[in-house]
C-alpha positions in Angstrom: 0.2 0.0 -0.2 1.0 3.3 -1.0 1.9 6.2 1.9 -0.9 7.9 3.2 0.7 11.2 1.9 1.5 9.6 -1.1 -2.4 8.8 -1.4 -3.5 11.7 -0.4 -1.1 14.1 -3.2 -2.9 11.5 -6.0 -6.5 12.1 -4.3 -5.6 15.4 -4.6 -4.9 15.3 -8.6 -7.6 13.4 -9.1 -9.9 16.2 -7.7 -8.1 18.9 -9.4 -8.5 16.9 -12.6 -12.1 16.6 -12.3 -12.4 19.9 -11.0 -11.3 20.8 -14.7 -13.5 18.5 -16.2 -11.0 15.4 -16.9 -12.5 12.4 -15.6 -9.8 10.2 -16.7 -8.8 8.8 -13.3 -12.4 9.1 -11.5 -12.3 5.4 -11.3 -9.3 5.7 -8.8 -11.5 8.2 -6.2 -13.9 5.5 -6.1 -11.3 2.4 -5.8 -10.0 4.6 -2.6 -13.3 4.5 -0.9 -12.7 0.8 -0.1 -12.7 0.4 3.5 -9.7 -1.8 4.8 -7.8 -1.3 2.0 -6.9 2.3 2.2 -6.1 4.5 5.6 -9.6 6.0 6.9 -8.8 9.3 6.5 -8.0 8.4 2.4 -11.2 6.5 1.9 -13.2 9.3 4.3 -11.9 11.8 1.8 -12.5 9.9 -1.2 -16.0 8.7 0.2 -16.9 12.6 0.6 -15.0 13.8 -2.9 -17.1 10.8 -4.7 -20.3 12.5 -3.2 -19.5 15.5 -4.2 -18.7 14.5 -8.0 -22.1 12.4 -8.0 -24.0 15.5 -6.9 -22.3 17.8 -9.1 -22.8 15.7 -12.5 -26.2 14.8 -11.5 -26.8 18.9 -11.2 -25.1 19.1 -14.3 -27.3 16.9 -16.1 -30.1 18.8 -14.9 -28.7 21.8 -16.0 -28.1 20.6 -19.6 -31.8 19.3 -19.3 -33.0 22.8 -18.1 -31.0 24.2 -21.1 -32.7 22.4 -23.6 -36.0 22.9 -22.4 -35.3 26.3 -22.5 -34.0 26.0 -26.2 -37.0 24.2 -26.9 -39.6 26.9 -25.3 -37.2 29.7 -26.9 -38.0 28.0 -30.2 -41.4 27.5 -29.5 -41.8 31.5 -28.5 -40.4 32.4 -31.9 -42.7 30.3 -33.9 -46.0 31.5 -32.2 -44.4 35.4 -32.7 -44.3 34.2 -36.2 -47.8 32.8 -36.5 -49.1 36.0 -34.3 -47.0 38.4 -36.9 -48.5 37.0 -39.5 -52.2 36.6 -38.5 -51.7 40.3 -37.0 -50.7 41.2 -40.6 -53.6 39.0 -42.2 -55.5 40.7 -39.3 -55.1 44.2 -40.7 -55.0 43.3 -44.4 -58.9 42.0 -43.6 -59.7 45.1 -41.7 -58.2 47.1 -44.6 -60.3 45.2 -46.9 -63.5 45.0 -44.4 -63.3 49.1 -44.0 -62.5 49.9 -47.9 -64.6 52.1 -49.6 -65.7 49.9 -52.0 -67.2 47.6 -49.1 -69.1 50.0 -48.0 -72.8 49.5 -49.3 -74.5 52.1 -51.1 -75.5 53.1 -54.9 -77.3 55.9 -54.4 -76.0 59.3 -55.7 -75.1 61.0 -52.4 -73.4 57.9 -51.1 -71.1 57.2 -53.8 -70.0 61.0 -53.2 -69.0 60.6 -50.0 -67.3 57.4 -50.7 -65.5 58.9 -53.6 -64.6 62.1 -51.1 -63.4 59.2 -48.7 -61.3 57.1 -51.3 -59.6 60.8 -52.4 -58.7 61.7 -48.5 -57.8 58.3 -47.0 -54.1 58.6 -47.7 -54.0 62.3 -46.7 -52.9 63.5 -43.4 -55.9 65.7 -43.3 -58.6 66.3 -40.4 -61.9 65.2 -41.5 -65.2 66.5 -39.8 -68.4 63.8 -40.6 -71.6 64.8 -40.1 -74.9 63.3 -40.3 -78.1 61.9 -38.4 -77.5 59.3 -35.7 -76.8 55.9 -37.2 -75.9 56.8 -40.3 -72.6 55.1 -40.0 -69.6 57.8 -39.1 -67.7 55.6 -37.5 -67.7 53.2 -40.2 -66.6 55.9 -42.4 -63.8 57.6 -40.0 -62.6 53.6 -39.9 -62.5 53.6 -43.7 -60.5 56.5 -43.7 -58.0 54.9 -41.3 -57.5 51.4 -42.6 -56.9 52.7 -46.2 -54.3 55.2 -45.2 -50.4 54.7 -44.5 -51.3 54.9 -40.7 -53.4 51.8 -41.0 -50.6 49.7 -39.0 -51.0 52.0 -36.1 -54.0 52.3 -33.5 -57.4 53.3 -34.6 -58.6 54.8 -30.9 -62.1 56.2 -30.7 -63.8 58.0 -28.0 -67.3 59.3 -27.6 -67.5 62.5 -26.1 -71.3 62.4 -24.8 -70.6 59.1 -23.1 -67.7 60.3 -20.6 -68.5 62.1 -17.3 -67.4 65.6 -17.6 -64.9 65.3 -14.5 -63.6 62.5 -15.9 -63.4 63.7 -19.5 -60.1 65.3 -19.6 -58.4 62.8 -17.8 -60.0 60.3 -20.3 -58.9 62.3 -23.1 -55.4 63.8 -22.5 -54.1 61.3 -19.8 -53.3 61.9 -15.9 -50.4 61.9 -13.8 -50.0 59.9 -10.6 -50.7 61.3 -7.4 -53.0 64.1 -8.3 -55.4 62.9 -6.1 -55.3 60.2 -3.3 -54.9 56.9 -5.1 -54.6 58.3 -8.3 -52.0 56.2 -10.9 -50.6 57.5 -13.8 -52.7 56.6 -16.8 -52.3 57.6 -20.7 -54.9 59.2 -22.4 -56.6 58.4 -25.6 -54.6 60.8 -27.6 -51.5 59.1 -26.4 -53.0 55.7 -27.3 -53.4 56.9 -30.7 -49.9 58.1 -31.4 -48.8 57.4 -35.3 -52.9 56.2 -36.1 -56.2 57.6 -36.1 -58.0 59.4 -33.0 -61.7 59.3 -33.8 -63.7 62.2 -31.6 -67.5 61.2 -32.1 -70.6 63.6 -30.8 -67.5 66.2 -30.9 -70.1 68.7 -30.5 -71.1 67.7 -26.9 -67.2 68.4 -26.0 -67.0 71.2 -23.1 -65.9 74.7 -24.1 -62.6 74.3 -21.9 -61.9 70.6 -23.4 -62.3 72.4 -27.2 -59.2 74.4 -26.0 -56.9 71.8 -25.1 -57.8 69.9 -27.9 -57.1 72.9 -30.5 -54.0 73.1 -28.7 -53.3 69.7 -29.6 -54.0 70.1 -32.9 -51.7 73.2 -33.5 -48.7 72.3 -31.3 -48.7 68.3 -31.6 -48.4 68.2 -27.9 -50.3 66.7 -25.1 -50.4 67.4 -21.4 -51.5 65.4 -18.9 -53.6 66.0 -16.0 -51.7 67.5 -13.3 -48.8 67.3 -15.6 -45.8 69.9 -16.4 -44.2 68.3 -19.1 -45.9 68.4 -23.1 -45.8 65.2 -24.6 -45.3 65.0 -28.6 -48.0 63.0 -30.1 -48.3 62.5 -33.7 -52.0 61.5 -34.8 -54.8 62.4 -37.3 -58.0 63.4 -36.2 -61.1 62.5 -37.2 -64.4 64.1 -35.6 -67.9 63.2 -36.1 -71.3 65.0 -34.8 -74.7 65.0 -35.7 -75.5 68.5 -34.5 -74.9 71.7 -36.7 -71.7 73.0 -35.7 -72.1 76.1 -37.4 -75.1 76.9 -35.4 -73.2 75.3 -32.3 -70.7 78.1 -33.3 -73.0 81.0 -33.7 -74.6 80.2 -30.2 -71.5 79.9 -28.6 -71.7 76.4 -27.2 -68.5 75.8 -30.2 -65.5 77.2 -30.7 -65.0 78.7 -34.6 -60.8 78.0 -34.7 -61.9 74.8 -33.6 -64.1 74.1 -35.9 -62.3 75.2 -38.6 -59.2 73.3 -37.8 -61.5 70.3 -37.6 -63.5 70.8 -41.1 -60.4 70.9 -43.1 -62.4 68.1 -45.5 -66.2 68.1 -44.8 -68.0 64.8 -45.0 -71.5 65.0 -44.8 -73.8 61.0 -44.8 -77.4 61.3 -45.9 -79.5 59.5 -43.8 -81.6 56.7 -45.1 -84.3 59.0 -46.1 -82.2 60.4 -48.5 -81.2 56.7 -50.0 -84.2 54.9 -50.0 -82.8 52.8 -53.2 -80.3 51.6 -50.8 -82.2 50.1 -48.1 -82.7 46.5 -50.5 -79.2 46.2 -50.8 -78.7 46.9 -47.1 -81.5 44.2 -46.1 -80.0 41.9 -47.6 -76.5 42.4 -46.5 -77.8 42.4 -42.6 -80.0 39.4 -43.2 -76.9 37.3 -44.6 -74.8 39.0 -41.6 -77.0 37.9 -38.9 -78.3 34.5 -40.3 -74.6 33.4 -40.9 -74.0 35.0 -36.9 -76.7 33.1 -35.6 -76.8 29.3 -37.7 -80.5 29.9 -37.9 -80.2 28.0 -41.6 -81.6 29.9 -44.7 -84.0 33.2 -44.4 -85.3 35.5 -47.1 -87.6 38.3 -47.3 -90.9 37.5 -49.0 -91.9 39.6 -51.9 -92.6 43.0 -51.5 -91.2 43.6 -48.0 -88.2 45.2 -49.3 -90.1 47.9 -51.6 -92.5 48.4 -48.3 -90.0 49.0 -46.1 -88.7 51.8 -48.4 -91.9 53.5 -47.0 -90.7 53.9 -43.6 -88.9 57.1 -42.4 -86.2 55.3 -40.4 -85.7 58.0 -38.0 -82.4 55.5 -36.5 -81.5 55.1 -40.1 -79.0 51.9 -41.0 -78.1 51.2 -37.2 -82.0 51.0 -37.1 -82.6 49.0 -39.9 -79.9 46.9 -39.0 -81.4 46.2 -35.7 -84.9 45.3 -37.3 -83.6 42.9 -39.6 -81.9 41.0 -36.6 -85.0 41.4 -34.8 -86.9 39.8 -37.8 -84.5 37.1 -38.4 -85.1 35.9 -34.1 -88.8 36.3 -34.3 -89.6 35.3 -38.1 -91.0 31.4 -38.5 -89.4 29.5 -41.0 -87.7 30.4 -44.0 -89.7 33.6 -44.9 -89.6 37.2 -43.1 -92.6 38.7 -43.6 -93.4 42.5 -42.7 -95.2 41.4 -39.9 -92.3 40.4 -38.7 -91.0 43.9 -37.9 -91.5 46.4 -35.0 -95.1 47.5 -34.4 -93.8 51.2 -35.1 -92.9 50.2 -38.8 -96.0 48.1 -39.0 -98.4 51.0 -38.1 -96.7 53.8 -40.0 -96.8 51.3 -43.1 -100.5 50.8 -42.6 -101.2 53.8 -42.0 -100.0 55.3 -45.4 -103.1 53.7 -47.1 -105.1 55.9 -45.8 -103.6 58.8 -47.7 -103.8 56.8 -51.0 -107.2 58.1 -52.6 -108.6 56.7 -55.8 -108.2 59.5 -58.5 -111.9 58.7 -59.5 -113.1 59.0 -56.1 -111.5 62.4 -55.1 -114.6 63.5 -53.0 -115.2 60.5 -51.0 -114.5 59.7 -47.3 -111.4 57.7 -46.4 -113.3 54.4 -45.6 -114.6 54.1 -48.4 -111.5 55.3 -50.3 -109.5 52.5 -48.6 -112.6 49.9 -49.2 -112.0 50.2 -53.0 -108.3 50.3 -52.8 -108.7 47.1 -50.9 -111.1 45.6 -52.9 -109.3 46.5 -56.3 -106.2 44.6 -54.3 -108.0 41.5 -53.8 -109.5 41.4 -57.4 -106.0 41.6 -59.1 -104.8 39.3 -57.1 -107.6 36.9 -56.9 -108.2 36.8 -53.6 -104.8 36.6 -52.4 -104.2 38.3 -49.1 -100.9 38.0 -49.0 -100.2 39.3 -52.7 -102.8 42.1 -51.9 -101.2 43.3 -48.7 -97.5 43.7 -50.9 -99.5 45.5 -53.7 -101.0 47.9 -51.1 -97.3 48.1 -49.2 -99.0 46.7 -46.0 -98.5 43.4 -43.9 -100.6 40.5 -44.2 -101.9 41.3 -40.3 -102.5 44.8 -41.5 -104.9 43.9 -44.2 -106.7 41.6 -41.8 -107.1 44.2 -39.5 -108.3 46.7 -41.7 -111.1 44.2 -44.0 -112.6 43.5 -40.4 -112.6 47.1 -39.6 -114.3 48.0 -42.9 -116.3 45.0 -43.1 -114.5 43.7 -46.4 -115.3 40.1 -47.1 
């Protein structure tokens, strides 16, 4: 047996080699753990170093496994990133297609004129003021302007000026600094959120005069200052505003700043009411019908003959939005595949039913209204061979409305 000091020296060399990653003599280390063959001091140290080696190897194995897992996770994250980037690109392409001026439904002259203007100015930086009654599609046009411009890759941020309480409006629009009030955290406003993109201010006619001053400064200086802030923040936004009010009248009454009006109204777009584009009603009806049938998964649905033509006679105070809601309602409430006039709301039926009162036959100009109605109903029934559904269609009323009138007038 080698002297103890030589064995300890050899043990030290083995451990040094192992520390440097050389394991050629690692077997000798385990040989020295044999009790009774080597001095107790050598055996004890060899055993301790051996246990350390086992733990180190186990740890290195685990680390190698973790590294492989991390590499696999990194590869998966990169793969997901590429997929999300591709999906995002496709989504933006779909948005550009969805909000293309050519996809907005309308063939009437007033609407065609608006869409032609949208195509001309979409890819310019000018501010736009969109006017029109509630429900005419002002936000749809605003999105069309954004998604067909160079800013389409950046955010489209919308804010309804009438929906935010006055004491919260400025914080929502301009942002707020931390500590302005107890428990208040810093929050960026809609203007900063729209940086690089488009800010759509709906119902801007309801904005307070104090806020009008601040938004005017944003337009002129391209800077925004948060509530409680002292440092102006540069912003790059295209401003599109909309209102159902007559802003020139609001200016004259002192409710809207004249300088802000002209800053917004670089290009003005006026959307016609549905009453001004009645010939678009059949197109819109069929579009909304397809959309709601697909969304609800209710199977095939179609409008009964004459329904589209009859609905052109309604005055549509809620415009396109009301038409959309009415079609959705009819899809839900109709029985079978055919949607009839009686599947629409009572307001529509009452107005259309009432219009028959004003349709007096030229040959009976002086008769009372009841006689005129009776003549028209009998004439329609005679022309249709007693077919009440077809007679109702020709009269521009619902079948149920015809039945009630026949009962009231005693028409058999």
